[in-house]
N, C-alpha and C positions, 0 to 999 in steps of 0.2 A: 504494500500500500504506500504509494508515493505521497499522496495528499488526501487528507480527510476534508471534505468540502466545508465542514463547520469551522475548521481552522482558517479557511479562506474568507470567512464571514458570509458564506452563502447559506441559503435555506433550500429545502426540497419544496415541492409544489403542493404538498398535502394540505397544510393549513392555509396556504395562499388560495387554493381553489375552494376550500370549505368556506372561508370568509367571503370570497367573491360570490359564491352560490347563495349564501345566506343573505347578503346585502344587495344582490342583484346587479352586479357589474361584471364586465369582462376583464380578463388579465391579458395584456399584450405579450406576444412572443415574437421576437425579431431575430432573424439570422444575421450573423456578422462574419466577416472574412478577414478583418484586419483591425488594428487598434483604432483607426479613425472612425470606423463604423461603430465599434463598441462604445467609444466615447460619446458619439452623437446619440446613441440609444439611451445610455444611462443618464446623460445630462438632461435629455428631454423627459425621461421618466421621473427623475428627481425634481425637476421644475414643476411637474404636474402632480407630484406626490403619489405616483402610481407604482404598484408592484410591477416587476418586469421579469420576463424570462429571456435570458440570453441564449439563443439557439446556435448550435454549431453542427454542421453536417460533417460526415466523415471526410469528405473532400476538402472542406475548409480547414479541418483539423490537420490534415496532412500538409496543406499549403502553409499554414501558420507555424506548424511544428508542435508536436505533442507536448513538450515542456513549456511552450509559450502560452497555450490556452489557459491553464489554471492561473498563471501570473496575470494575464489580462483580466480574468474574472475577479481576482483579488483587487486589481487596480480599479475595476469598476465599482466595487464596494467602497474603496477608499475615496474615490471621486465623489460618490453620493454623500458619504459622511462629511467630506470637506465642504460640500454645498449645504450642510446642515440638514440633510435628509436621512431618515432611517428606513427608507423603503426596503422591503424584502426583495432580494435578487437571487434568482436561480440560474444555474448553468445546466443546459439541457442538450443531450445528444439528439439531433434531429434525424429521423429515419435511419436508425441503426440497422445494419444489415445482418448481424450475427450476434450470438451470445458472446463470442470472444471479443468483438468490438465493444459491446456494451460493458463487459467486465473490465476491459482495459480503460475505458473512459471513467468508470467508477473509481478505479484504483488511481487515477490521475486527477481526482478532485471534482468530477461532475456530480451534481446533486440530484439529477434526474436524467433518465435515459428513455429513449424510444426504441422499441424493437419492432421493426416492420417486417413481419413474416406473412403479410397479406397475400403474397403471390403463391403461398403454399396452400394445401388443403386446409379446411377448417380444423381438423384434428391436429395437423402438424403446426398450424398457427398457434393453437392453444398450448401445445407441448413446448414450443420454443419460447413463447411469451412467459409461461410458467417457470421455465428454467431461469430466465432473466430475473423475474420477479422474486423468486426464492433467494437468489444470490443477493439481489439489490436490497431487499427488505432487511436482511441481516445487518446491513450497514446503514439502515434508515434512509435509503435512496428510493425515490419514487419512480414508477415505471408507467410508460404509455405504450399501448399497442395499437394496431390498426386492424379494422375489420371491414372488408370491402376494399376497392381499389380506387384511388383518386387519380384522375387524369392529370398529366403534367410531366415535367422533366425535373428530376432531382439528381444532381451529380452525374449528369449525362445518361441517366437511366430513364427511359421514356415509357409512359403508360398512356396510350392514345385513347383508350376507352374506359369509361366508368364501369365498375362492378358495384352496384348499390349494396349497402349494408342491409341485411335482412333483420328486421326488428326482432323476430322470434329467436334469433341466434345470440342476441346481445346478452341476455341474462345468463345463458349457459356459458358463454365465452368469459364473461367477467368473473363468474363464480369459479369456473374451472381453472382459469389462468391466474387469478389473484392480482391482476394489474390494477393500478390506481386510476388510470384515465384511459379513454379510448377514442381514437380518431376514427370517425365514421365517414362514409361516402354517400352524399345525397345530391351529387352533381357539382360539388365544389371542385376547385382546381388549385394547383400549387406549383411552385418552382417557376420555370421559364414559360410555362403554358400561358398563352394569350388568347383571348376571344377575338374573333374577327369583327371588323366594324359592322354594326347592325345586328350582330348576334347577341341574344340575351342569354345569360347563364340560366339554364333550366334547373332550378333547385327543387328537389323533391321534398317540399316541406311536409307533405303527408307522411313520408317515411320518418322524418325527424319527430313529428308529433307522436307517431306510433312508438318510436324508441323512448321518448320521454315518458310515455304512459307505462311502458314496461319497467323503466328504471324507477319511476315513482311508486309503482306497485310493489316492487321487490326490494328496493334499497332506500326508499324515502327521499329520492333526489327531487329537489324543488323544480317545478315547471320553469322553463326559461322563456323569456320574451325574445322572439326572433325578429330582428329587423333586417331588411334587405337594403343594402346601400348601392345606389347607382353612381359609380364613380365618374360617369360622363356628365352627371348633373351637379357639378361643383362650381360654386361661386369663388373663383380664384382670388378675386380682390378682397373678399371677406374671409376667405379660408373656410367657407362653410360647405357642408355636404348635405343635400336633402335626403332624408331617410323615410 
């Protein structure tokens, strides 16, 4: 174990998400690839008094260097404190590809990891996610998994088509894997994926509502208020977005 995230001043996402869910707000998670991006993220979060998740993909970690990332995360905490802010900051592996990668990140100071085994079968996804969760939880690190496939490009790995999350599988997956949070697919996209002009993102809010119902029934998860943001409808002069 090279670094314990708590020694870096970081937190995991458990209490962060619980508080946000209870009080009804979103927690931003931003990917960074260098010091300048990290500083911009943490300074903005500190100014707004917002908790923040610093996300790092496997490719970004390789680019910056394994020993550099935890030092940047510690610097992020120091910057926020210097600004007079005590916002909680998490360091999260985005779309981890294997148990070995997730384990290595945890041993190098990450406070949260994602294991994305969504390209495997349902049973294999559960098994791989549980393996990561069992290891991570012994060190008080939180784990995110993915169920369904999000269209987009992440670290040059492309998924052209959505595979929607099946609501009836969510309860079984969460119970069997023991993960703390779940990325679902309802038509959202990520990475370098862009909508073409005139295309509307076809979000399956009916699937989201069904998943919320399942989680509320089994785990007591609070209903969320889902707003759709049209980023083409932005008043740039005022910095406002119509929701």
